[in-house]
C-alpha positions as semicolon CSV with decimal commas, in nm:
position;residue;x (nm);y (nm);z (nm)
1;M;1,111;5,480;-18,353
2;L;0,853;5,789;-18,433
3;T;0,683;5,747;-18,140
4;C;0,996;5,775;-17,936
5;F;1,107;6,096;-18,121
6;M;0,789;6,237;-18,082
7;I;0,741;6,191;-17,701
8;T;1,132;6,342;-17,695
9;S;1,073;6,619;-17,885
10;I;0,739;6,740;-17,691
11;A;0,960;6,703;-17,347
12;C;1,264;6,855;-17,475
13;A;1,246;7,097;-17,765
14;Q;1,187;7,443;-17,755
15;D;0,851;7,621;-17,633
16;I;0,695;7,815;-17,907
17;H;0,880;8,141;-18,062
18;F;0,820;8,420;-18,279
19;S;0,991;8,589;-18,522
20;Q;0,837;8,924;-18,418
21;F;0,911;8,872;-18,052
22;F;0,918;9,261;-18,015
23;N;0,577;9,250;-18,163
24;V;0,444;9,011;-17,919
25;P;0,468;9,141;-17,583
26;S;0,232;8,887;-17,410
27;A;0,454;8,630;-17,498
28;L;0,821;8,749;-17,451
29;N;0,791;8,767;-17,069
30;P;0,584;8,842;-16,770
31;G;0,795;9,126;-16,700
32;F;0,636;9,339;-16,956
33;I;0,302;9,280;-16,820
34;G;0,154;9,658;-16,795
35;Q;0,485;9,830;-16,938
36;F;0,398;10,084;-17,199
37;D;0,280;10,398;-17,257
38;G;-0,109;10,401;-17,261
39;D;-0,427;10,206;-17,045
40;Y;-0,477;9,895;-17,211
41;R;-0,302;9,711;-17,491
42;T;-0,416;9,368;-17,701
43;N;-0,188;9,194;-17,902
44;G;-0,235;8,964;-18,161
45;V;-0,022;8,704;-18,362
46;Y;-0,033;8,441;-18,656
47;R;0,257;8,214;-18,770
48;Q;0,250;7,967;-19,069
49;Q;0,574;7,753;-19,107
50;W;0,703;7,479;-19,339
51;R;0,453;7,528;-19,594
52;S;0,731;7,394;-19,857
53;V;0,803;7,064;-19,655
54;T;0,508;6,941;-19,479
55;V;0,143;7,006;-19,337
56;P;0,218;7,364;-19,196
57;Y;0,312;7,458;-18,830
58;R;-0,012;7,713;-18,745
59;T;0,037;7,917;-18,407
60;L;-0,257;8,207;-18,329
61;G;-0,179;8,389;-18,000
62;I;-0,404;8,683;-17,832
63;G;-0,305;8,835;-17,540
64;G;-0,427;9,181;-17,318
65;D;-0,276;9,383;-17,033
66;A;-0,370;9,681;-16,836
67;R;-0,162;9,926;-16,728
68;D;-0,232;10,063;-16,336
69;F;-0,500;9,797;-16,316
70;A;-0,807;9,879;-16,117
71;G;-0,679;10,238;-16,050
72;K;-0,377;10,115;-15,871
73;K;-0,049;10,274;-15,983
74;G;0,213;10,069;-16,039
75;L;-0,001;9,716;-16,085
76;G;-0,035;9,531;-16,433
77;A;-0,250;9,291;-16,502
78;G;-0,265;9,049;-16,828
79;A;-0,399;8,742;-17,014
80;W;-0,191;8,534;-17,297
81;L;-0,316;8,237;-17,518
82;Y;-0,206;8,062;-17,800
83;N;-0,290;7,751;-17,975
84;D;-0,043;7,553;-18,182
85;R;-0,126;7,296;-18,436
86;A;0,199;7,103;-18,566
87;G;0,187;6,960;-18,952
88;D;0,139;6,622;-19,023
89;S;0,059;6,490;-18,705
90;R;-0,178;6,712;-18,569
91;L;-0,035;6,771;-18,207
92;N;-0,199;7,067;-18,064
93;Q;-0,098;7,236;-17,800
94;F;-0,337;7,512;-17,613
95;H;-0,193;7,753;-17,346
96;L;-0,369;7,998;-17,155
97;D;-0,285;8,211;-16,823
98;L;-0,315;8,502;-16,668
99;G;-0,025;8,710;-16,472
100;A;0,015;9,006;-16,269
101;S;0,310;9,257;-16,255
102;W;0,405;9,487;-16,029
103;T;0,636;9,831;-16,164
104;E;0,828;10,067;-15,946
105;A;0,963;10,451;-16,112
106;L;1,320;10,510;-15,987
107;G;1,400;10,893;-15,925
108;T;1,181;11,177;-15,920
109;A;1,147;11,212;-16,279
110;G;1,008;10,866;-16,362
111;K;1,278;10,789;-16,619
112;H;1,372;10,481;-16,488
113;S;1,132;10,179;-16,400
114;I;1,171;9,817;-16,292
115;T;0,903;9,575;-16,300
116;L;0,832;9,239;-16,164
117;G;0,572;9,028;-16,323
118;A;0,464;8,642;-16,289
119;R;0,206;8,425;-16,499
120;L;0,035;8,166;-16,381
121;G;-0,177;7,927;-16,642
122;F;-0,261;7,554;-16,787
123;T;-0,135;7,411;-17,100
124;S;-0,359;7,094;-17,319
125;L;-0,182;6,913;-17,556
126;T;-0,368;6,638;-17,795
127;L;-0,266;6,419;-18,014
128;D;-0,458;6,242;-18,331
129;Q;-0,298;5,946;-18,409
130;G;-0,448;5,873;-18,747
131;G;-0,228;6,183;-18,832
132;M;0,096;5,971;-18,816
133;S;0,311;5,690;-18,944
134;F;0,502;5,437;-18,815
135;D;0,765;5,215;-18,949
136;S;0,589;4,892;-18,887
137;Q;0,335;4,996;-19,114
138;Y;0,605;5,011;-19,416
139;N;0,526;4,626;-19,628
140;G;0,843;4,575;-19,764
141;F;0,757;4,783;-20,094
142;Y;0,558;5,118;-19,989
143;Y;0,381;5,218;-19,690
144;D;0,039;5,118;-19,618
145;P;-0,220;5,284;-19,376
146;N;-0,423;4,963;-19,326
147;L;-0,162;4,756;-19,120
148;N;-0,148;4,802;-18,785
149;D;0,121;5,060;-18,608
150;G;0,202;4,845;-18,289
151;E;0,157;5,157;-18,064
152;N;0,000;5,193;-17,747
153;F;-0,115;5,513;-17,682
154;Q;-0,252;5,506;-17,317
155;R;-0,408;5,820;-17,366
156;D;-0,430;6,120;-17,621
157;G;-0,492;6,434;-17,421
158;H;-0,221;6,589;-17,148
159;V;-0,329;6,915;-16,895
160;H;-0,075;7,070;-16,679
161;A;-0,025;7,375;-16,525
162;D;0,275;7,591;-16,508
163;L;0,419;7,887;-16,338
164;H;0,624;8,152;-16,512
165;A;0,824;8,486;-16,363
166;G;1,013;8,742;-16,535
167;A;1,173;9,115;-16,479
168;A;1,211;9,401;-16,678
169;Y;1,415;9,734;-16,656
170;R;1,298;10,020;-16,868
171;Y;1,462;10,366;-16,926
172;K;1,288;10,633;-17,117
173;P;1,458;10,964;-17,121
174;E;1,272;11,066;-17,427
175;A;0,975;11,041;-17,647
176;R;1,179;10,891;-17,912
177;K;1,468;10,733;-17,697
178;E;1,423;10,414;-17,487
179;L;1,622;10,117;-17,377
180;S;1,451;9,808;-17,230
181;I;1,572;9,525;-17,104
182;G;1,401;9,157;-16,994
183;F;1,459;8,846;-16,814
184;G;1,225;8,553;-16,783
185;L;1,192;8,188;-16,639
186;F;0,932;7,980;-16,792
187;N;0,815;7,614;-16,664
188;I;0,957;7,699;-16,359
189;T;0,755;7,399;-16,188
190;K;0,885;7,136;-16,451
191;P;0,564;6,979;-16,556
192;G;0,577;6,620;-16,639
193;I;0,471;6,552;-17,039
194;G;0,367;6,181;-17,171
195;F;0,117;5,984;-17,349
196;L;0,214;5,615;-17,351
197;G;0,141;5,548;-16,970
198;E;0,491;5,543;-16,837
199;P;0,673;5,811;-16,588
200;D;0,597;6,142;-16,760
201;V;0,918;6,340;-16,849
202;P;0,977;6,688;-16,723
203;L;0,935;6,974;-16,918
204;D;1,336;7,163;-16,928
205;M;1,326;7,514;-16,790
206;R;1,336;7,791;-17,050
207;T;1,552;8,130;-16,958
208;D;1,462;8,435;-17,163
209;L;1,689;8,740;-17,205
210;S;1,588;9,054;-17,455
211;V;1,693;9,387;-17,514
212;Q;1,547;9,660;-17,722
213;L;1,698;10,020;-17,774
214;A;1,524;10,302;-17,993
215;L;1,723;10,608;-18,075
216;P;1,692;10,891;-18,292
217;I;1,927;10,880;-18,599
218;A;1,801;11,168;-18,796
219;D;1,484;11,466;-18,803
220;R;1,227;11,149;-18,887
221;W;1,450;10,830;-18,856
222;D;1,524;10,608;-18,568
223;L;1,702;10,309;-18,555
224;L;1,555;9,990;-18,316
225;P;1,844;9,749;-18,274
226;M;1,729;9,470;-18,081
227;L;1,843;9,102;-17,917
228;H;1,669;8,812;-17,770
229;H;1,815;8,480;-17,649
230;M;1,646;8,185;-17,528
231;A;1,780;7,848;-17,384
232;Q;1,579;7,544;-17,304
233;G;1,773;7,201;-17,199
234;K;2,038;7,170;-17,456
235;F;1,869;7,404;-17,697
236;R;1,988;7,761;-17,788
237;E;1,817;8,046;-18,009
238;L;1,966;8,376;-18,093
239;D;1,809;8,628;-18,243
240;A;1,935;8,955;-18,347
241;G;1,885;9,235;-18,582
242;A;1,751;9,596;-18,626
243;N;1,442;9,758;-18,766
244;A;1,458;10,157;-18,894
245;R;1,130;10,345;-18,833
246;Y;1,039;10,684;-19,084
247;I;0,818;10,915;-18,944
248;L;0,556;11,037;-19,120
249;L;0,365;11,234;-18,847
250;D;0,444;11,312;-18,508
251;R;0,197;11,604;-18,384
252;Y;-0,147;11,674;-18,165
253;G;-0,092;11,309;-18,048
254;L;-0,098;11,149;-18,402
255;K;0,191;10,947;-18,476
256;R;0,245;10,793;-18,794
257;A;0,542;10,597;-18,874
258;V;0,680;10,304;-19,138
259;L;0,951;10,043;-19,068
260;I;1,193;9,817;-19,248
261;G;1,422;9,587;-19,078
262;L;1,632;9,252;-19,105
263;H;1,730;8,991;-18,854
264;M;1,876;8,670;-18,825
265;R;1,795;8,362;-18,602
266;A;2,185;8,181;-18,547
267;R;2,262;7,890;-18,736
268;D;1,850;7,879;-18,888
269;A;1,696;8,153;-19,054
270;G;1,742;8,516;-19,143
271;Y;1,379;8,731;-19,174
272;L;1,294;9,040;-19,330
273;F;1,020;9,282;-19,131
274;A;0,788;9,537;-19,280
275;G;0,600;9,724;-19,022
276;L;0,324;10,022;-18,989
277;Q;0,261;10,252;-18,673
278;R;-0,072;10,450;-18,712
279;D;-0,192;10,642;-18,392
280;A;-0,306;10,352;-18,156
281;W;-0,190;10,083;-18,421
282;T;0,111;9,896;-18,482
283;F;0,110;9,637;-18,761
284;G;0,372;9,410;-18,882
285;L;0,447;9,116;-19,126
286;S;0,783;8,905;-19,100
287;Y;0,924;8,638;-19,362
288;D;1,172;8,356;-19,242
289;I;1,439;8,271;-19,537
290;N;1,546;7,894;-19,419
291;T;1,913;7,886;-19,372
292;S;1,967;7,513;-19,190
293;D;2,007;7,203;-19,296
294;L;1,653;7,164;-19,419
295;V;1,764;7,377;-19,740
296;P;1,721;7,093;-19,954
297;A;1,360;7,037;-19,875
298;S;1,254;7,388;-19,722
299;R;1,431;7,589;-20,051
300;N;1,516;7,859;-19,843
301;R;1,167;7,871;-19,742
302;G;1,023;7,907;-19,415
303;A;0,755;8,089;-19,216
304;I;0,553;8,371;-19,259
305;E;0,422;8,621;-18,960
306;F;0,154;8,841;-18,896
307;T;0,136;9,075;-18,565
308;A;-0,050;9,377;-18,459
309;I;-0,116;9,562;-18,149
310;R;-0,345;9,829;-18,043
311;I;-0,312;10,053;-17,751
312;W;-0,602;10,265;-17,569
313;K;-0,503;10,560;-17,399
314;K;-0,721;10,806;-17,206
315;Q;-0,744;11,156;-17,382
316;P;-0,670;11,391;-17,132
317;P;-0,959;11,745;-17,134
318;V;-0,987;11,956;-17,378
319;P;-0,851;12,319;-17,209
320;V;-1,085;12,561;-17,203
321;R;-0,995;12,878;-17,318
322;F;-1,279;13,100;-17,303
323;K;-1,489;13,123;-16,948
324;A;-1,877;13,231;-16,956
325;C;-1,975;13,510;-16,764
326;P;-2,258;13,458;-16,533
327;E;-2,396;13,846;-16,585
328;Q;-2,434;13,778;-16,976
329;L;-2,629;13,451;-16,914
């Protein structure tokens, strides 16, 4: 019965995920809060999926974080919110959390660092029963929406609190060389979810592992290989791929580059990535090419995703080359 399938999916399916995990630091891991070169960072993402199959799934997310928050070196603070609406059922998920992190530099040169972070927030789930159809509404010849669906929802909304934690290691010996490894735990409290008035089903805890590397391979070319693995209940997801970055300008504090990449999500999709870095801004565009069992319906069309990152950095004072002589004033 569709109702049972829907409730099971809510309780057991994976949390929302993005193809450009490398461009959505607020969603990736609490250990990445405040782990960037700058003072403040904001990031946004929009994803639309399965438009060729049904009413598209749409996800919009916005996040921001600060490094050395309130003047305290090593302290990071951040916030992350998203809204996700799922196709015909119009199941809507709104999430908001606040987090903090602590970064400890290792060694005198500060090339190595370890960050520990945590986020606490809430999630609101609502559904629109009018957007769903059930077997009991088939009259023997065709689907009749006027027939009673025979379902008895005790509520059409649910709110729960949750806790997430993570750790990240960063090694940056030079401007164009970097290694980042992160591990996160999500849904630590395993909140219960349900709409039928029966005992709520606990949401499975999710583990998240990411590895990102940047290294120069030529005068103007950098290679950025990466891997992302998630596990939640019986579900697994593995993303692997690499981006190539061509540097257009890197001097006087100006950094501009174009990026292209090829990635795959095991047993689900391959996706293409294109990006632009222009000083404090980074933009990304990706498109998923579906390769799963849904191909007969999707015709290989999956999802399109847009990302943007903005970093604010305090500019150092311009050095004074000449000093005025008091006798000449």
